[in-house]
mmCIF file of the protein (N, C-alpha, C, O) and its ligand, coordinates in Angstrom:
data_MODEL
# 
_entry.id   MODEL 
# 
loop_
_entity.id 
_entity.type 
_entity.pdbx_number_of_molecules 
1 polymer     1 
2 non-polymer 1 
# 
_entity_poly.entity_id                      1 
_entity_poly.type                           'polypeptide(L)' 
_entity_poly.nstd_linkage                   no 
_entity_poly.nstd_monomer                   no 
_entity_poly.pdbx_seq_one_letter_code       MKCEICNAEVANSEEMKLHMEREHPLDERGDEELEKPDMMPEAEEAAPPIVPGKN 
_entity_poly.pdbx_seq_one_letter_code_can   MKCEICNAEVANSEEMKLHMEREHPLDERGDEELEKPDMMPEAEEAAPPIVPGKN 
_entity_poly.pdbx_strand_id                 A 
# 
loop_
_entity_poly_seq.entity_id 
_entity_poly_seq.num 
_entity_poly_seq.mon_id 
_entity_poly_seq.hetero 
1 1  MET n 
1 2  LYS n 
1 3  CYS n 
1 4  GLU n 
1 5  ILE n 
1 6  CYS n 
1 7  ASN n 
1 8  ALA n 
1 9  GLU n 
1 10 VAL n 
1 11 ALA n 
1 12 ASN n 
1 13 SER n 
1 14 GLU n 
1 15 GLU n 
1 16 MET n 
1 17 LYS n 
1 18 LEU n 
1 19 HIS n 
1 20 MET n 
1 21 GLU n 
1 22 ARG n 
1 23 GLU n 
1 24 HIS n 
1 25 PRO n 
1 26 LEU n 
1 27 ASP n 
1 28 GLU n 
1 29 ARG n 
1 30 GLY n 
1 31 ASP n 
1 32 GLU n 
1 33 GLU n 
1 34 LEU n 
1 35 GLU n 
1 36 LYS n 
1 37 PRO n 
1 38 ASP n 
1 39 MET n 
1 40 MET n 
1 41 PRO n 
1 42 GLU n 
1 43 ALA n 
1 44 GLU n 
1 45 GLU n 
1 46 ALA n 
1 47 ALA n 
1 48 PRO n 
1 49 PRO n 
1 50 ILE n 
1 51 VAL n 
1 52 PRO n 
1 53 GLY n 
1 54 LYS n 
1 55 ASN n 
# 
loop_
_struct_asym.id 
_struct_asym.entity_id 
A 1 
B 2 
# 
loop_
_chem_comp.id 
_chem_comp.type 
_chem_comp.mon_nstd_flag 
ALA 'L-peptide linking' y 
ARG 'L-peptide linking' y 
ASN 'L-peptide linking' y 
ASP 'L-peptide linking' y 
CYS 'L-peptide linking' y 
GLU 'L-peptide linking' y 
GLY 'peptide linking'   y 
HIS 'L-peptide linking' y 
ILE 'L-peptide linking' y 
LEU 'L-peptide linking' y 
LYS 'L-peptide linking' y 
MET 'L-peptide linking' y 
PRO 'L-peptide linking' y 
SER 'L-peptide linking' y 
VAL 'L-peptide linking' y 
ZN  non-polymer         . 
# 
_pdbx_entity_nonpoly.entity_id   2 
_pdbx_entity_nonpoly.name        ? 
_pdbx_entity_nonpoly.comp_id     ZN 
# 
_pdbx_nonpoly_scheme.asym_id         B 
_pdbx_nonpoly_scheme.entity_id       2 
_pdbx_nonpoly_scheme.mon_id          ZN 
_pdbx_nonpoly_scheme.ndb_seq_num     1 
_pdbx_nonpoly_scheme.pdb_seq_num     101 
_pdbx_nonpoly_scheme.auth_seq_num    101 
_pdbx_nonpoly_scheme.pdb_mon_id      ZN 
_pdbx_nonpoly_scheme.auth_mon_id     ZN 
_pdbx_nonpoly_scheme.pdb_strand_id   A 
_pdbx_nonpoly_scheme.pdb_ins_code    . 
# 
loop_
_atom_site.group_PDB 
_atom_site.id 
_atom_site.type_symbol 
_atom_site.label_atom_id 
_atom_site.label_alt_id 
_atom_site.label_comp_id 
_atom_site.label_asym_id 
_atom_site.label_entity_id 
_atom_site.label_seq_id 
_atom_site.pdbx_PDB_ins_code 
_atom_site.Cartn_x 
_atom_site.Cartn_y 
_atom_site.Cartn_z 
_atom_site.occupancy 
_atom_site.B_iso_or_equiv 
_atom_site.pdbx_formal_charge 
_atom_site.auth_seq_id 
_atom_site.auth_comp_id 
_atom_site.auth_asym_id 
_atom_site.auth_atom_id 
_atom_site.pdbx_PDB_model_num 
ATOM   1   N  N  . MET A 1 1  ? -39.573 2.436  60.855 1.00 0.00 ? 1   MET A N  1 
ATOM   2   C  CA . MET A 1 1  ? -39.982 3.721  61.416 1.00 0.00 ? 1   MET A CA 1 
ATOM   3   C  C  . MET A 1 1  ? -40.648 4.567  60.351 1.00 0.00 ? 1   MET A C  1 
ATOM   4   O  O  . MET A 1 1  ? -40.542 4.289  59.157 1.00 0.00 ? 1   MET A O  1 
ATOM   5   N  N  . LYS A 1 2  ? -41.335 5.605  60.802 1.00 0.00 ? 2   LYS A N  1 
ATOM   6   C  CA . LYS A 1 2  ? -42.094 6.427  59.864 1.00 0.00 ? 2   LYS A CA 1 
ATOM   7   C  C  . LYS A 1 2  ? -41.599 7.867  59.867 1.00 0.00 ? 2   LYS A C  1 
ATOM   8   O  O  . LYS A 1 2  ? -41.157 8.416  60.876 1.00 0.00 ? 2   LYS A O  1 
ATOM   9   N  N  . CYS A 1 3  ? -41.701 8.433  58.691 1.00 0.00 ? 3   CYS A N  1 
ATOM   10  C  CA . CYS A 1 3  ? -41.371 9.843  58.585 1.00 0.00 ? 3   CYS A CA 1 
ATOM   11  C  C  . CYS A 1 3  ? -42.457 10.669 59.285 1.00 0.00 ? 3   CYS A C  1 
ATOM   12  O  O  . CYS A 1 3  ? -43.649 10.490 59.034 1.00 0.00 ? 3   CYS A O  1 
ATOM   13  N  N  . GLU A 1 4  ? -42.033 11.548 60.143 1.00 0.00 ? 4   GLU A N  1 
ATOM   14  C  CA . GLU A 1 4  ? -43.012 12.365 60.866 1.00 0.00 ? 4   GLU A CA 1 
ATOM   15  C  C  . GLU A 1 4  ? -43.733 13.341 59.950 1.00 0.00 ? 4   GLU A C  1 
ATOM   16  O  O  . GLU A 1 4  ? -44.848 13.775 60.237 1.00 0.00 ? 4   GLU A O  1 
ATOM   17  N  N  . ILE A 1 5  ? -43.093 13.672 58.864 1.00 0.00 ? 5   ILE A N  1 
ATOM   18  C  CA . ILE A 1 5  ? -43.657 14.702 57.996 1.00 0.00 ? 5   ILE A CA 1 
ATOM   19  C  C  . ILE A 1 5  ? -44.667 14.131 57.012 1.00 0.00 ? 5   ILE A C  1 
ATOM   20  O  O  . ILE A 1 5  ? -45.763 14.670 56.858 1.00 0.00 ? 5   ILE A O  1 
ATOM   21  N  N  . CYS A 1 6  ? -44.298 13.038 56.345 1.00 0.00 ? 6   CYS A N  1 
ATOM   22  C  CA . CYS A 1 6  ? -45.190 12.525 55.320 1.00 0.00 ? 6   CYS A CA 1 
ATOM   23  C  C  . CYS A 1 6  ? -45.650 11.109 55.607 1.00 0.00 ? 6   CYS A C  1 
ATOM   24  O  O  . CYS A 1 6  ? -46.371 10.519 54.801 1.00 0.00 ? 6   CYS A O  1 
ATOM   25  N  N  . ASN A 1 7  ? -45.248 10.553 56.740 1.00 0.00 ? 7   ASN A N  1 
ATOM   26  C  CA . ASN A 1 7  ? -45.666 9.215  57.144 1.00 0.00 ? 7   ASN A CA 1 
ATOM   27  C  C  . ASN A 1 7  ? -45.165 8.113  56.225 1.00 0.00 ? 7   ASN A C  1 
ATOM   28  O  O  . ASN A 1 7  ? -45.696 7.003  56.237 1.00 0.00 ? 7   ASN A O  1 
ATOM   29  N  N  . ALA A 1 8  ? -44.157 8.409  55.440 1.00 0.00 ? 8   ALA A N  1 
ATOM   30  C  CA . ALA A 1 8  ? -43.587 7.359  54.612 1.00 0.00 ? 8   ALA A CA 1 
ATOM   31  C  C  . ALA A 1 8  ? -42.801 6.395  55.497 1.00 0.00 ? 8   ALA A C  1 
ATOM   32  O  O  . ALA A 1 8  ? -42.171 6.802  56.472 1.00 0.00 ? 8   ALA A O  1 
ATOM   33  N  N  . GLU A 1 9  ? -42.848 5.130  55.146 1.00 0.00 ? 9   GLU A N  1 
ATOM   34  C  CA . GLU A 1 9  ? -42.114 4.151  55.931 1.00 0.00 ? 9   GLU A CA 1 
ATOM   35  C  C  . GLU A 1 9  ? -40.673 4.060  55.452 1.00 0.00 ? 9   GLU A C  1 
ATOM   36  O  O  . GLU A 1 9  ? -40.409 3.951  54.255 1.00 0.00 ? 9   GLU A O  1 
ATOM   37  N  N  . VAL A 1 10 ? -39.752 4.106  56.394 1.00 0.00 ? 10  VAL A N  1 
ATOM   38  C  CA . VAL A 1 10 ? -38.344 3.926  56.068 1.00 0.00 ? 10  VAL A CA 1 
ATOM   39  C  C  . VAL A 1 10 ? -37.771 2.844  56.971 1.00 0.00 ? 10  VAL A C  1 
ATOM   40  O  O  . VAL A 1 10 ? -38.266 2.598  58.071 1.00 0.00 ? 10  VAL A O  1 
ATOM   41  N  N  . ALA A 1 11 ? -36.726 2.210  56.483 1.00 0.00 ? 11  ALA A N  1 
ATOM   42  C  CA . ALA A 1 11 ? -36.220 1.028  57.172 1.00 0.00 ? 11  ALA A CA 1 
ATOM   43  C  C  . ALA A 1 11 ? -35.507 1.364  58.477 1.00 0.00 ? 11  ALA A C  1 
ATOM   44  O  O  . ALA A 1 11 ? -35.682 0.672  59.480 1.00 0.00 ? 11  ALA A O  1 
ATOM   45  N  N  . ASN A 1 12 ? -34.719 2.405  58.464 1.00 0.00 ? 12  ASN A N  1 
ATOM   46  C  CA . ASN A 1 12 ? -33.944 2.727  59.660 1.00 0.00 ? 12  ASN A CA 1 
ATOM   47  C  C  . ASN A 1 12 ? -33.557 4.202  59.648 1.00 0.00 ? 12  ASN A C  1 
ATOM   48  O  O  . ASN A 1 12 ? -33.968 4.953  58.763 1.00 0.00 ? 12  ASN A O  1 
ATOM   49  N  N  . SER A 1 13 ? -32.780 4.603  60.616 1.00 0.00 ? 13  SER A N  1 
ATOM   50  C  CA . SER A 1 13 ? -32.457 6.024  60.733 1.00 0.00 ? 13  SER A CA 1 
ATOM   51  C  C  . SER A 1 13 ? -31.595 6.519  59.575 1.00 0.00 ? 13  SER A C  1 
ATOM   52  O  O  . SER A 1 13 ? -31.650 7.689  59.196 1.00 0.00 ? 13  SER A O  1 
ATOM   53  N  N  . GLU A 1 14 ? -30.807 5.613  59.026 1.00 0.00 ? 14  GLU A N  1 
ATOM   54  C  CA . GLU A 1 14 ? -30.033 5.998  57.851 1.00 0.00 ? 14  GLU A CA 1 
ATOM   55  C  C  . GLU A 1 14 ? -30.968 6.333  56.685 1.00 0.00 ? 14  GLU A C  1 
ATOM   56  O  O  . GLU A 1 14 ? -30.831 7.353  56.010 1.00 0.00 ? 14  GLU A O  1 
ATOM   57  N  N  . GLU A 1 15 ? -31.907 5.436  56.488 1.00 0.00 ? 15  GLU A N  1 
ATOM   58  C  CA . GLU A 1 15 ? -32.896 5.667  55.437 1.00 0.00 ? 15  GLU A CA 1 
ATOM   59  C  C  . GLU A 1 15 ? -33.687 6.935  55.717 1.00 0.00 ? 15  GLU A C  1 
ATOM   60  O  O  . GLU A 1 15 ? -34.016 7.699  54.810 1.00 0.00 ? 15  GLU A O  1 
ATOM   61  N  N  . MET A 1 16 ? -33.978 7.134  56.970 1.00 0.00 ? 16  MET A N  1 
ATOM   62  C  CA . MET A 1 16 ? -34.720 8.327  57.360 1.00 0.00 ? 16  MET A CA 1 
ATOM   63  C  C  . MET A 1 16 ? -33.948 9.580  56.988 1.00 0.00 ? 16  MET A C  1 
ATOM   64  O  O  . MET A 1 16 ? -34.499 10.550 56.467 1.00 0.00 ? 16  MET A O  1 
ATOM   65  N  N  . LYS A 1 17 ? -32.656 9.526  57.272 1.00 0.00 ? 17  LYS A N  1 
ATOM   66  C  CA . LYS A 1 17 ? -31.821 10.677 56.952 1.00 0.00 ? 17  LYS A CA 1 
ATOM   67  C  C  . LYS A 1 17 ? -31.841 10.956 55.453 1.00 0.00 ? 17  LYS A C  1 
ATOM   68  O  O  . LYS A 1 17 ? -32.017 12.091 55.010 1.00 0.00 ? 17  LYS A O  1 
ATOM   69  N  N  . LEU A 1 18 ? -31.654 9.885  54.690 1.00 0.00 ? 18  LEU A N  1 
ATOM   70  C  CA . LEU A 1 18 ? -31.702 10.039 53.241 1.00 0.00 ? 18  LEU A CA 1 
ATOM   71  C  C  . LEU A 1 18 ? -33.062 10.555 52.792 1.00 0.00 ? 18  LEU A C  1 
ATOM   72  O  O  . LEU A 1 18 ? -33.167 11.440 51.942 1.00 0.00 ? 18  LEU A O  1 
ATOM   73  N  N  . HIS A 1 19 ? -34.081 9.988  53.377 1.00 0.00 ? 19  HIS A N  1 
ATOM   74  C  CA . HIS A 1 19 ? -35.439 10.398 53.038 1.00 0.00 ? 19  HIS A CA 1 
ATOM   75  C  C  . HIS A 1 19 ? -35.632 11.887 53.308 1.00 0.00 ? 19  HIS A C  1 
ATOM   76  O  O  . HIS A 1 19 ? -36.167 12.620 52.477 1.00 0.00 ? 19  HIS A O  1 
ATOM   77  N  N  . MET A 1 20 ? -35.196 12.307 54.461 1.00 0.00 ? 20  MET A N  1 
ATOM   78  C  CA . MET A 1 20 ? -35.350 13.716 54.816 1.00 0.00 ? 20  MET A CA 1 
ATOM   79  C  C  . MET A 1 20 ? -34.633 14.618 53.830 1.00 0.00 ? 20  MET A C  1 
ATOM   80  O  O  . MET A 1 20 ? -35.162 15.640 53.393 1.00 0.00 ? 20  MET A O  1 
ATOM   81  N  N  . GLU A 1 21 ? -33.404 14.213 53.485 1.00 0.00 ? 21  GLU A N  1 
ATOM   82  C  CA . GLU A 1 21 ? -32.640 15.041 52.553 1.00 0.00 ? 21  GLU A CA 1 
ATOM   83  C  C  . GLU A 1 21 ? -33.290 15.064 51.182 1.00 0.00 ? 21  GLU A C  1 
ATOM   84  O  O  . GLU A 1 21 ? -33.290 16.079 50.484 1.00 0.00 ? 21  GLU A O  1 
ATOM   85  N  N  . ARG A 1 22 ? -33.836 13.931 50.822 1.00 0.00 ? 22  ARG A N  1 
ATOM   86  C  CA . ARG A 1 22 ? -34.395 13.816 49.480 1.00 0.00 ? 22  ARG A CA 1 
ATOM   87  C  C  . ARG A 1 22 ? -35.791 14.446 49.393 1.00 0.00 ? 22  ARG A C  1 
ATOM   88  O  O  . ARG A 1 22 ? -36.104 15.199 48.471 1.00 0.00 ? 22  ARG A O  1 
ATOM   89  N  N  . GLU A 1 23 ? -36.607 14.110 50.383 1.00 0.00 ? 23  GLU A N  1 
ATOM   90  C  CA . GLU A 1 23 ? -38.025 14.491 50.283 1.00 0.00 ? 23  GLU A CA 1 
ATOM   91  C  C  . GLU A 1 23 ? -38.355 15.797 50.993 1.00 0.00 ? 23  GLU A C  1 
ATOM   92  O  O  . GLU A 1 23 ? -39.279 16.516 50.614 1.00 0.00 ? 23  GLU A O  1 
ATOM   93  N  N  . HIS A 1 24 ? -37.596 16.078 52.009 1.00 0.00 ? 24  HIS A N  1 
ATOM   94  C  CA . HIS A 1 24 ? -37.934 17.275 52.799 1.00 0.00 ? 24  HIS A CA 1 
ATOM   95  C  C  . HIS A 1 24 ? -36.696 18.126 53.032 1.00 0.00 ? 24  HIS A C  1 
ATOM   96  O  O  . HIS A 1 24 ? -36.302 18.350 54.176 1.00 0.00 ? 24  HIS A O  1 
ATOM   97  N  N  . PRO A 1 25 ? -36.096 18.590 51.983 1.00 0.00 ? 25  PRO A N  1 
ATOM   98  C  CA . PRO A 1 25 ? -34.838 19.326 52.109 1.00 0.00 ? 25  PRO A CA 1 
ATOM   99  C  C  . PRO A 1 25 ? -34.996 20.626 52.869 1.00 0.00 ? 25  PRO A C  1 
ATOM   100 O  O  . PRO A 1 25 ? -34.006 21.172 53.356 1.00 0.00 ? 25  PRO A O  1 
ATOM   101 N  N  . LEU A 1 26 ? -36.203 21.133 52.985 1.00 0.00 ? 26  LEU A N  1 
ATOM   102 C  CA . LEU A 1 26 ? -36.382 22.395 53.694 1.00 0.00 ? 26  LEU A CA 1 
ATOM   103 C  C  . LEU A 1 26 ? -36.434 22.190 55.196 1.00 0.00 ? 26  LEU A C  1 
ATOM   104 O  O  . LEU A 1 26 ? -36.330 23.141 55.971 1.00 0.00 ? 26  LEU A O  1 
ATOM   105 N  N  . ASP A 1 27 ? -36.599 20.919 55.604 1.00 0.00 ? 27  ASP A N  1 
ATOM   106 C  CA . ASP A 1 27 ? -36.465 20.595 57.008 1.00 0.00 ? 27  ASP A CA 1 
ATOM   107 C  C  . ASP A 1 27 ? -37.421 21.371 57.913 1.00 0.00 ? 27  ASP A C  1 
ATOM   108 O  O  . ASP A 1 27 ? -37.051 21.813 59.001 1.00 0.00 ? 27  ASP A O  1 
ATOM   109 N  N  . GLU A 1 28 ? -38.616 21.520 57.454 1.00 0.00 ? 28  GLU A N  1 
ATOM   110 C  CA . GLU A 1 28 ? -39.661 22.110 58.280 1.00 0.00 ? 28  GLU A CA 1 
ATOM   111 C  C  . GLU A 1 28 ? -39.304 23.476 58.841 1.00 0.00 ? 28  GLU A C  1 
ATOM   112 O  O  . GLU A 1 28 ? -39.759 23.859 59.919 1.00 0.00 ? 28  GLU A O  1 
ATOM   113 N  N  . ARG A 1 29 ? -38.524 24.169 58.130 1.00 0.00 ? 29  ARG A N  1 
ATOM   114 C  CA . ARG A 1 29 ? -38.230 25.518 58.606 1.00 0.00 ? 29  ARG A CA 1 
ATOM   115 C  C  . ARG A 1 29 ? -39.473 26.384 58.519 1.00 0.00 ? 29  ARG A C  1 
ATOM   116 O  O  . ARG A 1 29 ? -40.347 26.138 57.687 1.00 0.00 ? 29  ARG A O  1 
ATOM   117 N  N  . GLY A 1 30 ? -39.556 27.357 59.338 1.00 0.00 ? 30  GLY A N  1 
ATOM   118 C  CA . GLY A 1 30 ? -40.705 28.249 59.282 1.00 0.00 ? 30  GLY A CA 1 
ATOM   119 C  C  . GLY A 1 30 ? -40.638 29.113 58.047 1.00 0.00 ? 30  GLY A C  1 
ATOM   120 O  O  . GLY A 1 30 ? -39.694 29.023 57.263 1.00 0.00 ? 30  GLY A O  1 
ATOM   121 N  N  . ASP A 1 31 ? -41.602 29.919 57.883 1.00 0.00 ? 31  ASP A N  1 
ATOM   122 C  CA . ASP A 1 31 ? -41.635 30.794 56.712 1.00 0.00 ? 31  ASP A CA 1 
ATOM   123 C  C  . ASP A 1 31 ? -40.989 32.130 57.001 1.00 0.00 ? 31  ASP A C  1 
ATOM   124 O  O  . ASP A 1 31 ? -41.284 33.136 56.356 1.00 0.00 ? 31  ASP A O  1 
ATOM   125 N  N  . GLU A 1 32 ? -40.117 32.122 57.966 1.00 0.00 ? 32  GLU A N  1 
ATOM   126 C  CA . GLU A 1 32 ? -39.563 33.405 58.404 1.00 0.00 ? 32  GLU A CA 1 
ATOM   127 C  C  . GLU A 1 32 ? -38.719 34.083 57.341 1.00 0.00 ? 32  GLU A C  1 
ATOM   128 O  O  . GLU A 1 32 ? -38.546 35.301 57.336 1.00 0.00 ? 32  GLU A O  1 
ATOM   129 N  N  . GLU A 1 33 ? -38.191 33.246 56.425 1.00 0.00 ? 33  GLU A N  1 
ATOM   130 C  CA . GLU A 1 33 ? -37.311 33.852 55.438 1.00 0.00 ? 33  GLU A CA 1 
ATOM   131 C  C  . GLU A 1 33 ? -38.045 34.346 54.203 1.00 0.00 ? 33  GLU A C  1 
ATOM   132 O  O  . GLU A 1 33 ? -37.418 34.729 53.215 1.00 0.00 ? 33  GLU A O  1 
ATOM   133 N  N  . LEU A 1 34 ? -39.350 34.340 54.257 1.00 0.00 ? 34  LEU A N  1 
ATOM   134 C  CA . LEU A 1 34 ? -40.093 34.920 53.151 1.00 0.00 ? 34  LEU A CA 1 
ATOM   135 C  C  . LEU A 1 34 ? -39.754 36.393 53.033 1.00 0.00 ? 34  LEU A C  1 
ATOM   136 O  O  . LEU A 1 34 ? -39.473 37.076 54.018 1.00 0.00 ? 34  LEU A O  1 
ATOM   137 N  N  . GLU A 1 35 ? -39.789 36.846 51.819 1.00 0.00 ? 35  GLU A N  1 
ATOM   138 C  CA . GLU A 1 35 ? -39.469 38.257 51.628 1.00 0.00 ? 35  GLU A CA 1 
ATOM   139 C  C  . GLU A 1 35 ? -40.554 39.129 52.221 1.00 0.00 ? 35  GLU A C  1 
ATOM   140 O  O  . GLU A 1 35 ? -41.730 39.010 51.877 1.00 0.00 ? 35  GLU A O  1 
ATOM   141 N  N  . LYS A 1 36 ? -40.155 39.978 53.086 1.00 0.00 ? 36  LYS A N  1 
ATOM   142 C  CA . LYS A 1 36 ? -41.122 40.917 53.624 1.00 0.00 ? 36  LYS A CA 1 
ATOM   143 C  C  . LYS A 1 36 ? -40.884 42.280 52.990 1.00 0.00 ? 36  LYS A C  1 
ATOM   144 O  O  . LYS A 1 36 ? -39.767 42.795 53.026 1.00 0.00 ? 36  LYS A O  1 
ATOM   145 N  N  . PRO A 1 37 ? -41.903 42.853 52.422 1.00 0.00 ? 37  PRO A N  1 
ATOM   146 C  CA . PRO A 1 37 ? -41.748 44.186 51.849 1.00 0.00 ? 37  PRO A CA 1 
ATOM   147 C  C  . PRO A 1 37 ? -41.522 45.194 52.975 1.00 0.00 ? 37  PRO A C  1 
ATOM   148 O  O  . PRO A 1 37 ? -42.228 45.207 53.983 1.00 0.00 ? 37  PRO A O  1 
ATOM   149 N  N  . ASP A 1 38 ? -40.533 46.019 52.769 1.00 0.00 ? 38  ASP A N  1 
ATOM   150 C  CA . ASP A 1 38 ? -40.304 47.045 53.783 1.00 0.00 ? 38  ASP A CA 1 
ATOM   151 C  C  . ASP A 1 38 ? -41.428 48.061 53.750 1.00 0.00 ? 38  ASP A C  1 
ATOM   152 O  O  . ASP A 1 38 ? -41.928 48.428 52.687 1.00 0.00 ? 38  ASP A O  1 
ATOM   153 N  N  . MET A 1 39 ? -41.802 48.494 54.898 1.00 0.00 ? 39  MET A N  1 
ATOM   154 C  CA . MET A 1 39 ? -42.833 49.520 54.943 1.00 0.00 ? 39  MET A CA 1 
ATOM   155 C  C  . MET A 1 39 ? -42.225 50.828 54.451 1.00 0.00 ? 39  MET A C  1 
ATOM   156 O  O  . MET A 1 39 ? -41.302 51.376 55.054 1.00 0.00 ? 39  MET A O  1 
ATOM   157 N  N  . MET A 1 40 ? -42.762 51.303 53.355 1.00 0.00 ? 40  MET A N  1 
ATOM   158 C  CA . MET A 1 40 ? -42.247 52.553 52.821 1.00 0.00 ? 40  MET A CA 1 
ATOM   159 C  C  . MET A 1 40 ? -43.047 53.719 53.401 1.00 0.00 ? 40  MET A C  1 
ATOM   160 O  O  . MET A 1 40 ? -44.261 53.786 53.210 1.00 0.00 ? 40  MET A O  1 
ATOM   161 N  N  . PRO A 1 41 ? -42.407 54.609 54.085 1.00 0.00 ? 41  PRO A N  1 
ATOM   162 C  CA . PRO A 1 41 ? -43.130 55.759 54.665 1.00 0.00 ? 41  PRO A CA 1 
ATOM   163 C  C  . PRO A 1 41 ? -43.386 56.807 53.602 1.00 0.00 ? 41  PRO A C  1 
ATOM   164 O  O  . PRO A 1 41 ? -42.937 57.949 53.693 1.00 0.00 ? 41  PRO A O  1 
ATOM   165 N  N  . GLU A 1 42 ? -44.118 56.382 52.600 1.00 0.00 ? 42  GLU A N  1 
ATOM   166 C  CA . GLU A 1 42 ? -44.254 57.253 51.433 1.00 0.00 ? 42  GLU A CA 1 
ATOM   167 C  C  . GLU A 1 42 ? -45.720 57.434 51.044 1.00 0.00 ? 42  GLU A C  1 
ATOM   168 O  O  . GLU A 1 42 ? -46.018 58.028 50.008 1.00 0.00 ? 42  GLU A O  1 
ATOM   169 N  N  . ALA A 1 43 ? -46.616 56.937 51.851 1.00 0.00 ? 43  ALA A N  1 
ATOM   170 C  CA . ALA A 1 43 ? -48.023 56.869 51.470 1.00 0.00 ? 43  ALA A CA 1 
ATOM   171 C  C  . ALA A 1 43 ? -48.797 58.113 51.856 1.00 0.00 ? 43  ALA A C  1 
ATOM   172 O  O  . ALA A 1 43 ? -50.024 58.141 51.769 1.00 0.00 ? 43  ALA A O  1 
ATOM   173 N  N  . GLU A 1 44 ? -48.098 59.116 52.273 1.00 0.00 ? 44  GLU A N  1 
ATOM   174 C  CA . GLU A 1 44 ? -48.819 60.293 52.753 1.00 0.00 ? 44  GLU A CA 1 
ATOM   175 C  C  . GLU A 1 44 ? -49.605 60.992 51.653 1.00 0.00 ? 44  GLU A C  1 
ATOM   176 O  O  . GLU A 1 44 ? -50.718 61.469 51.873 1.00 0.00 ? 44  GLU A O  1 
ATOM   177 N  N  . GLU A 1 45 ? -49.015 61.044 50.478 1.00 0.00 ? 45  GLU A N  1 
ATOM   178 C  CA . GLU A 1 45 ? -49.679 61.762 49.383 1.00 0.00 ? 45  GLU A CA 1 
ATOM   179 C  C  . GLU A 1 45 ? -50.916 61.028 48.866 1.00 0.00 ? 45  GLU A C  1 
ATOM   180 O  O  . GLU A 1 45 ? -51.843 61.644 48.340 1.00 0.00 ? 45  GLU A O  1 
ATOM   181 N  N  . ALA A 1 46 ? -50.913 59.719 49.023 1.00 0.00 ? 46  ALA A N  1 
ATOM   182 C  CA . ALA A 1 46 ? -51.979 58.918 48.438 1.00 0.00 ? 46  ALA A CA 1 
ATOM   183 C  C  . ALA A 1 46 ? -53.331 59.191 49.093 1.00 0.00 ? 46  ALA A C  1 
ATOM   184 O  O  . ALA A 1 46 ? -54.361 59.164 48.419 1.00 0.00 ? 46  ALA A O  1 
ATOM   185 N  N  . ALA A 1 47 ? -53.338 59.451 50.382 1.00 0.00 ? 47  ALA A N  1 
ATOM   186 C  CA . ALA A 1 47 ? -54.604 59.629 51.068 1.00 0.00 ? 47  ALA A CA 1 
ATOM   187 C  C  . ALA A 1 47 ? -54.829 61.096 51.411 1.00 0.00 ? 47  ALA A C  1 
ATOM   188 O  O  . ALA A 1 47 ? -54.177 61.648 52.296 1.00 0.00 ? 47  ALA A O  1 
ATOM   189 N  N  . PRO A 1 48 ? -55.770 61.722 50.690 1.00 0.00 ? 48  PRO A N  1 
ATOM   190 C  CA . PRO A 1 48 ? -56.097 63.111 50.993 1.00 0.00 ? 48  PRO A CA 1 
ATOM   191 C  C  . PRO A 1 48 ? -56.796 63.185 52.338 1.00 0.00 ? 48  PRO A C  1 
ATOM   192 O  O  . PRO A 1 48 ? -57.550 62.279 52.693 1.00 0.00 ? 48  PRO A O  1 
ATOM   193 N  N  . PRO A 1 49 ? -56.566 64.221 53.071 1.00 0.00 ? 49  PRO A N  1 
ATOM   194 C  CA . PRO A 1 49 ? -57.206 64.336 54.381 1.00 0.00 ? 49  PRO A CA 1 
ATOM   195 C  C  . PRO A 1 49 ? -58.715 64.487 54.238 1.00 0.00 ? 49  PRO A C  1 
ATOM   196 O  O  . PRO A 1 49 ? -59.205 65.205 53.367 1.00 0.00 ? 49  PRO A O  1 
ATOM   197 N  N  . ILE A 1 50 ? -59.417 63.813 55.087 1.00 0.00 ? 50  ILE A N  1 
ATOM   198 C  CA . ILE A 1 50 ? -60.878 63.908 55.049 1.00 0.00 ? 50  ILE A CA 1 
ATOM   199 C  C  . ILE A 1 50 ? -61.321 65.103 55.875 1.00 0.00 ? 50  ILE A C  1 
ATOM   200 O  O  . ILE A 1 50 ? -61.040 65.197 57.070 1.00 0.00 ? 50  ILE A O  1 
ATOM   201 N  N  . VAL A 1 51 ? -62.018 66.009 55.213 1.00 0.00 ? 51  VAL A N  1 
ATOM   202 C  CA . VAL A 1 51 ? -62.469 67.207 55.916 1.00 0.00 ? 51  VAL A CA 1 
ATOM   203 C  C  . VAL A 1 51 ? -63.962 67.058 56.234 1.00 0.00 ? 51  VAL A C  1 
ATOM   204 O  O  . VAL A 1 51 ? -64.796 67.106 55.330 1.00 0.00 ? 51  VAL A O  1 
ATOM   205 N  N  . PRO A 1 52 ? -64.282 66.886 57.456 1.00 0.00 ? 52  PRO A N  1 
ATOM   206 C  CA . PRO A 1 52 ? -65.695 66.775 57.817 1.00 0.00 ? 52  PRO A CA 1 
ATOM   207 C  C  . PRO A 1 52 ? -66.388 68.125 57.699 1.00 0.00 ? 52  PRO A C  1 
ATOM   208 O  O  . PRO A 1 52 ? -65.766 69.166 57.908 1.00 0.00 ? 52  PRO A O  1 
ATOM   209 N  N  . GLY A 1 53 ? -67.632 68.111 57.376 1.00 0.00 ? 53  GLY A N  1 
ATOM   210 C  CA . GLY A 1 53 ? -68.356 69.372 57.293 1.00 0.00 ? 53  GLY A CA 1 
ATOM   211 C  C  . GLY A 1 53 ? -68.448 69.923 55.892 1.00 0.00 ? 53  GLY A C  1 
ATOM   212 O  O  . GLY A 1 53 ? -69.123 70.928 55.672 1.00 0.00 ? 53  GLY A O  1 
ATOM   213 N  N  . LYS A 1 54 ? -67.779 69.284 54.923 1.00 0.00 ? 54  LYS A N  1 
ATOM   214 C  CA . LYS A 1 54 ? -67.928 69.731 53.535 1.00 0.00 ? 54  LYS A CA 1 
ATOM   215 C  C  . LYS A 1 54 ? -69.139 69.079 52.922 1.00 0.00 ? 54  LYS A C  1 
ATOM   216 O  O  . LYS A 1 54 ? -69.560 68.022 53.393 1.00 0.00 ? 54  LYS A O  1 
ATOM   217 N  N  . ASN A 1 55 ? -69.695 69.637 51.933 1.00 0.00 ? 55  ASN A N  1 
ATOM   218 C  CA . ASN A 1 55 ? -70.934 69.220 51.272 1.00 0.00 ? 55  ASN A CA 1 
ATOM   219 C  C  . ASN A 1 55 ? -72.093 69.954 51.896 1.00 0.00 ? 55  ASN A C  1 
ATOM   220 O  O  . ASN A 1 55 ? -73.239 69.756 51.493 1.00 0.00 ? 55  ASN A O  1 
HETATM 221 ZN ZN . ZN  B 2 .  ? -41.173 12.182 54.625 1.00 0.00 2 101 ZN  A ZN 1 
# 
């Protein structure tokens, strides 16, 4: 049988299990656990208001 992830050939499901643990320990999890920066509601000072009609 073949590994679905990397197409490596393994002899049987036992080997597959070992292969998965060894080669793909992350088990195709999504990237959901990436660190997401919290939106800081602090950016008000950074952007001065644009006043139309000046100049
Ligand atoms: Zn594999």
